[in-house]
N, C-alpha and C positions, 0 to 999 in steps of 0.2 A: 215047445212053445210055438204058438201060431203067430207068425209075423205078418200075415196078410192084412189085418186091420191097421197095423202100424205103417206098413208100406203104402196102403191106400191113403191114409191121412197125410203121409209125407209127399207122395207123388201127385195126388189130385190137385193140390194148389198150384203146382208147377204147370200143369196143363192149363189151368184157368188163367194164370198169369201170362202164358205164352199164346193165348188166343188172339188172333188178329180180327179186327172188326172192319167191315167194309160197308160203304154206303152204296146201295144198289137202286136208289130211287129214280135216277135219271133214266128216261126211256127216249131213244132216238128212233123216230118212225120215218121210214123211207117211202114216200108216196110218189117217187119219180120212176120212170122206166129204166133208169141206170142203176148199176151196182155201185155203191158208194162206200167210202171210208170216212171216219170222222175222228177228230182229235180235239181235246180241250187244251188251251194254252192261256197263261195268265196275261198275255199281251194282246193288244187289239190287232196287231200284225203278226203273221206267222214268222217264227224264227226257226232256223235250221236246228237249233238245240232242242226244240220241242218235237221235231219231226224226223229225226235221223234214221228211222228204222222202217224202210219200205216193206220188209217182210211182215211186220206187224199188221200193216194195212191189208195185205193179202189174206191174212188169217182172220182179221176182224171185219170182214166185208159185211155190208148191210145190203141185202138183196131187195129188189123192188117189193113193195107191199109187205115188208117185214119190219120187225122192231129189234133194236140192239140195246142192251142194258149194260153199259160199261160200269165197272166197279171203281170206286174211289176209296183208297185206304183211309181208315179211321171212321168212327161213328160221326155222322154229320160232315163227312168229307167234302161233299159238294158245296155245302154252305161255306166251309173253310176255303175252298178253291175260289169262290166268289169274293170272299173277303180279301184274299191275297192278290186278286187280279188288279190290273192298273185302273180299270174303269168300274170296279165293283159289280161286274157282271160275269156271267159264265160265257166265255168266248169259244164257240164251237166252230172249227174249221172243217169244211166238207170237201172231199176230193173225189173225183170220178175214177174208178178203178181202171177203166179202159185207158184213161190218160196216163195213169201210173204204169200200166203194162207197156204203153207205147214209149214213154220216156225213161222208165226204169230209175227215176230219181225224184224224190220229194222236192229236193232243192230246185230242180228244173220247173216243177209245177208252181212252186212259190215264186221263182223269178219271173215266170210268164203269167203270174196272177191267175192261175188255173185252179181256183178254189172259191168257195163261198164262206163268208163269215156270218154266223148267226149269233147274236148276243142277246142274253136274257137276264133280267134282274132276278133277284131272289123272289120278289113278290110275283113277277110274271110266272116263274117256274111253279111257285105254290099254287097260283090260280089255275095253271094248266096241268096240275097234278104231276109236276116234274117230267112233263112230256114235251119234246120238241119234235115238231113234224116238219120234214123237209119235202117241199113240193116243187 
């Protein structure tokens, strides 16, 4: 008896149910001469709980004249992030990597206000094709 068709019908739905969907629409464009890192937080002020992993920023660096496309879990994840935020906007916090290298602490950068916040509404992001340019 050939069990291959039976196994295929049994296992294939498990793979389909286990698929994760990600929203990769957001594009962060670095038009500055500095290497940057960026993080989205639901608050309008950065909190340590959003930013506790300096090693992440070292890996997810955004070089000058390059584009970074962070992924948000779930289909339409960026829209859901906007809905969950305190100001109904996408709050992007931008850090300079040379400052992180110097202080070795995101908390220090936050305490010294060494970041930029860029907030965009859903409509602004749609109008800009989900692209945020840092200049």
